[in-house]
N, C-alpha and C positions, 0 to 999 in steps of 0.2 A: 613224469609228464601227466599233466592232468588235460582231458579233453573239455573243451567248453562246452557247455550245454546250449542247445539252440533255445531261445526264448519262445514260450508258449504263444505269445501274441507277437507276430513279426512287424517290424518297422513299417512295411509297406502296408500292411493291413490298418495300422493305427492311421497312416497318412490318408488312405482311402476312407477310413472311418470318419475322420475329420473334414476332408474335403466335401464328401457326399453326405455328410449329416447323418450318419447310419448309428443303429445300435447294435448290441451284441446279437440279437435275435436275427436282423437283417444280415449280419455278418455270416452267421450260422447257415441261414438259408442260401446266401451266395456261395458259400463252399460246398454245400450240398449240391448246387447246381453245377459246380466245378468252374465258376467265375473266377479269375484272379483279380487281385487288388488293381492291377495295371488296367485290366478291362472295365472295372468299376469306375476308375477315374476318367477312362477315356469316353465313357458313356454320359458323363455328367453334362447336363445341357447348359450350353452358354446362354447370356442374355437374348442373343439373337435366335435361338432355337426354342422359341417359345412353345411350339408343338410337342416337343419332346417332354416326356414324363420324368419327373425328378427319379434318381436312381432307386430310391427307397421304394417308391410304389412300382418301378419296373421289376425290381426283384421279387416283390410280394406277388405281381402278376404272372411271372414265369414260374415260380414257385408252385401256386395253386393250380397253374395249367398243367406242369408236369407231374405233382404228387397229388393232384385231386383235392381240392379244398384247402382249407386253412390248416396250418401246423397244429398238431395235437396239443391240447392245454392239459397241464398235470390234474389229476383228479383232487377233488376238494375232499379232505377226510370227514368234514361235517355234513356233507350232502349226503342223503340217502337216496335210492332210487324209489320211484313211486310203487305203491304195492301191486295194484293191478292196472296198468295203463288202457287195456282194452274195455275195462268198465267204465272208465272215465269219458272215452270218446263217443261211443253209439251205444244206445241201449240195444239189448239183444232181441227183443220182440219189435223193434221198428222195421217197417216194410220198406224196402229198398228196391225201387224200379229198374232192375237189371238182371 
């Protein structure tokens, strides 16, 4: 007897991805928020609901609200941090009135 493995990407998520025009990053955010594929499809605006945001923007707004800011981007290996950021912003001898 062999057990069937559960697919990594459920058919309901594939249907929600197609219907709501989402990408994998949007689906990752929705899963982090705990939103089910049924919930995404239910919140897809119809043509008479012009006031509603598309699901893609709705998820991103909720994600930014809950997790504070945009999702972290992977570090670029070719970019180096600035040598001395304080030296670039304001000269040390400048008289600041406060």
